[in-house]
N, C-alpha and C positions, 0 to 999 in steps of 0.2 A: 570587608575587603578579603579576609582570609577565606569566607565562604565563596566569593566571586572567584578567586583564584583557583581553587579546587573545581569549581564548577565549570571552569573554563574549558576542561578536557574530558573527554569520554572516560568512563570508568576502565576500559581496556587499556587506555594509554598510562593510567597509573599503575596497572598491574605490569605493563611492559617495563615500566620504570623500574619497579621492584625487581622484575627478572633481570635487568641489566646490572642492578645493584648486586644481586647475589652472584650473578656470572662473573663480574669484575672481582669480587671478594676472593671467590674460590680460584680464578686465574692469578691473581696478584699476590696471594699468599706464598705460593711456591715457584711459578714459572720464571719469575725475574731473576731468582737465585739459581736456576738450572745451569746457566752459562758458567757461573763460579764454580758449581759442583763438578761439571764436566771438565773445566780447565784445571782446578785446583786439586780435586780429589781423583779425578779419574785420568789425568794426564793428557787430555787432548790439547792441541794448539788452538788459538783462537780462529785460525782459518778452517780448521776442521769442526768446530762448535758453529761457525758460520754456515758451513755446508749442511750440517745437520738441521739448523734453522730453515735454510733456504728448501731442503726436502721436505720439511714439516709444512711449509708454507705452501709449496707446490701441491701437496696433497689437500691441505686446508683450502686451497682456491679451488681444486676440483670438487670438493666437498660443498663449498658455498654455492657453486653452480648447480650441482645436483640437488641440493637441498631446496634452492629457490625454484628450480624447475618442478620439483615433486609438490611444492607448496601450491604452485599454479594448477596443477592436476588434482591432487587429493584434498587441498585445503591447507591452511596455515597450522592449525592446532596440532593435528596428529604428527605431522613431520617433526614439529617443535618437541612434543613430548618424547618421541623415539630419540631425537639427537641428544637431549639432556640426559636420558637414561643411559644411553651408551658412554656418554662423558663420565658419569658416576663409576662405571665399571673400569674405565681407564685410569682414572685417579687412584682407584682401590689397588688396581694392578702395580702402578708405579710406587704406591706405599709399600708393597711387599718386595718388589724388585730391588728398590734401592735400600731397603731395610736389610736385605741379605746379601747386598754387594753383588747382585747378578752380574752376568757378563755384560759388557758395555753395550753389544749390539742388541741384547734383548731390551735394555732400558730405553735404547734409541727407538726402537721398532714400536714399542708400546707408547712412547711420548708422541711419535709422529701420528699413530693412530688416533690417540686421544685428542691431539690438536685439530685432526681432520673432523671428528664429531663435534667438537665444540664450535669449529668454523661454521657449520650448517645453520646454527642458531641466528647469526647476524643478519642474513638477507631476509629471513622469514620475519623477524621482528622489524626491520626497517620497512618491509613491505606492509606490515599489519599497520604501521604509522600512516602510511599513505592511504591505506583503506579507512582509517578511522578519523583522520584530521582534514579540516578544509585545506584546500589547496594553499590559500594565502597565509596559512598559519604553519606550514610545513617546518619552516626554519625555527620556528619558536618551539614546535613540539620536538623536534630533535634536538634542540638545546636542553629541554627538559630531561629527556632521556639520558642525555650525556652528563647532566648533574647526577642522576641516579647511578651511572655507570662509574662516575669519577668519585662519588662517595665511596664506592667500593674500592677504587684504586687508591683512595686516600686511607682506607682502613686496611686493606690487604697487605701492602709492603711493610707498613709499620707493624702490624701483627705478625707478619711472616719474619720480619728481622728481629722482633723480640723473642719469638718462639725459637728461632734459630740460635738464640744465645745459650739456651739450656736444654733444647730437645735435638735429637737426631734430625737430619734433614728429611729422612723419609716421612716423618710425622706430619710435615707440612702438607703433604699429598693426602694424608688421612683427614686432616682437618678440611682440606679442599673437598673431598668426597662428601663430607658430612653437610657442607654448605650447599653442594650441588644437589643433595637430596632435598633440601628446603626449596631450591629452585623448582625441582620436578613437581613437589606439592602444590606449589603456588599456580604453576601452569595447569596442572591437573584439575584443580578445584575451583580456581578463581577466574581463568582466561577463557572468554568465550571466542567463538570462531568469528572471523571478520571476512573470510572469502571461502566459499564452499568447494572451489575447484572450477575448472573451465570445462565447457562442453565439448571443445575442440579435442581432437586426438592429440596428446602431447607426446611426441617421440623424441628420440635422440636429436634428430636433425632441428626440430623445433627449439631445442635447448639452446642452439646457437643462432636462432633467428634474429637475436638483437644485434649481432655482427653486421647487419644490413643497415643500421641506423648510423650514418657516417658521422653525424654531430656528437651523438654518445660515445662512439669509439675513439674519436679524437680526444673528448673530455676524459675518458678513461686512461688512454695513453699518457696524457699530461699528468694526471693523478698518480699514475704509477712512478713517474720521475720524482714527484714530491715526496711520496711515501718511502721511496729509497732513501731520502735524507732525513725524513721525519721519524721514522721508526728506529731510533737508536737508544731510547732509554732502557730497553729491557735486557740488552745484552753488551753492546759497546760501552754505555756508560757504567754498568756495573763493573766490568773488568777495569776500565780506564780509572774510575774514582778508587775502587778498592786496592787493586793490584799495583796501579801506577802511581797515583797520588798518595795512597796510604789511608783513606777514609775507612772508618769500620763499616760493617754490613748495615748496622743500625743507622749509620749516617746516609748511606746509599739509599736504604728504605725511606729516610726522611725526605730525600730529594724527591723521590717519587710521591710522597705524601704531600709534600708541598705542591707538586704538579696537581694532584686531585683536590686539595683545598681550594686552590685558585678557581679551578672549574666550577667546584660546587658554589663558591661564593659568587661568581661573575658570569658564569656560561648563560644562564637564563636571561638575564638583563643584557648581556651582549648579543644574544639570538634575537631579542625583540628589536634592540637598536640597529643591528646591520640589516634589517628588513627594508630600512630606507636606502640602502645602497644597492646599485645594480649588482647582479650576481657576480659577474667578472671582476668588477672592482673589489668585492669582498674576498675573492679567491686570491686576486694579486696581493692585497694587503696582507692577508694571512701568511701567504707563502714568503714574503719578504720579512715579516717579523720572525718567522720560524728560522730563517737563515741568519739573522742576527743573534738570535739566542745560541744557536749552535757555534756560530763563529766566536761568541764570547768564551765558549768552554775551551777555546785554544790557549787562553791566558788565564787559567785558574791559579790563583794564588792562595786561596783559603776556602774554607767551607762556605762562608759568607757570600763570596763571589759566585760559588757553584749555585748557591740558592738564586742569585740574582739572574744568572744565565737561564736557570730552568724556568724562573718567572717569565722572562721574556719569550722564552719557546713557548710557554704555555699560553700566552695572549695571542700567538700566532694560531695555535691549536684551537682555540675557542672561537676564533673568527672563521677559520677554514672549515672545520669539520661539520657543523650543521648546514653550512651553505653548500657544500659538496652534496651532501645527502638530500638537500632540497632540490638540487638541480636534477639529480636522478629521478626523484619522485616526480618531478614536473615532466620529464622526458618519457616516462614510462606508462604505456596503456594499462588499464586496470587488470586485464587478464594476462600481462605479462610482467607484473611488478616483481614478483619473485625472481624471475629470470633476469631483468634489468639489474636489481639488487645483488643477485649473485655473480653476475658478470663484473659489476662495479667492485664486489668484493674480490673478485680475482686480482684486481690491481692492488687492492689493499693488502690482501695476503701475500702477494709477492713482494710488496714493500716491507711488510713486518718481518719477512723471512730473508728477503734478498738484502734488506738493510744490514742485518747482523753479518752477512757474508762481506758486504762492502767494508763495514767497520773492522771486522776481524782481519781482513786482508791489510787494511790501513794501520791497525794496531801492530800487525806483525812487521810491517814494512817500515814503520817509524816508532821504534821502541822507546827513544829518548825526547822526541820533539812532538808536542801535542798539536802545534799549529797547522801541519799539512794535513792531520787526521780530520780536524774540526772544520779547517778551510774548505777540504773537499766535500764534506758533508753539507756544509752551508751552500757551496755552489750549486748543489742539486736544487736546493729551495729557491736560489735566485733565478735559475734557468727555468724552472716550472712558473715562476711569476711572469716571465717574458712570454712563455708560451701560453698561458692563460690570457694575457693580453691580446694576442693574435686571435686566439679562439673567440674571445668576446667580441673583437672588431668585426670578425667574420659573421658572428650570430647576429650582430646589430643590422647587418645589411642583407642577411638571407633568411633568418628565422622568423616565423609567424607564431611562435610559442612564447615569446615575451622573456626569454632567457637573457636577453641583453637589456632589459629594463628591470626597474625595481619591482621586487616581488609584491 
């Protein structure tokens, strides 16, 4: 049974799973606590923190598109090696800048540049999954990678929260740099190329060629709406639970660890199970459960209740995330997979960065009442569920690619 499970996937898939694991650890050790640092130690308002995250996301979105585009032209592996190498440099830079209490603008500039470099990794690894995995097992394979990534997200925040109790915050970025060096070595020595580049001339105009795919563009726009509500764990939740509710940073880290543990335990089995559902049905279900989880945060009375709310949200995540990537993989032609993944990453990065801006504005607008904050965030998820329903109904009548039927 064990041998059969490991033999079910290409060696490259297991290496990519390791890359996701280490990338997640390096990110989650330090970045979730950055909003607290900027807010509590450097005096920025939550709206200002949200603007910083938004700008970082815009740069990261552009980086994802460029990274995916270059991987279609030059091959996946060289672009991946360069991206991780640059990320090491920026983690090291933040270690120094935060350690010497450098001007806030310098820290923000380096953070934004580092986020951009790291963002280029995602579309390349996602395209490699489609290169290496059979179409009928895409959802399952993305589920496996998410398990690896969320092992990292389970380890990272807990480790970061623990280290923050006795180490200066700057040291967390130093640890992240060391983990990124391990990622670099894993790619350099163990990951083989899955696509050696396109024969076509890939220019700036061709980078946006995916915009002519109407079905894909509508799907990406709906996903952006969901991502604006879904990506609140890294900034809005940290300030809300620690500054407003009074949880410790270690307790906040445990909330993120709970999210990661649930994904690790149930993501793969869930990914295999939801292949029986039509893709739009799985997207709708995941969006609705996301919404109920965030809605529950508006009535937090204890740490236990916060754990329950995060658990509900995580169920929505493990249904939605592999399904969405599977849809993108099915829609993308082989020689444009990097660009499709990069363009989809645009909506994801805008959500990751625009979400904190939305959350920051809500936190500043409602300093004493949590219900409008989390009710508004939940509404975004419910609205996206309705939009996925309409998208799926349209696909059932017009698509010849099977997106409206079971995978």
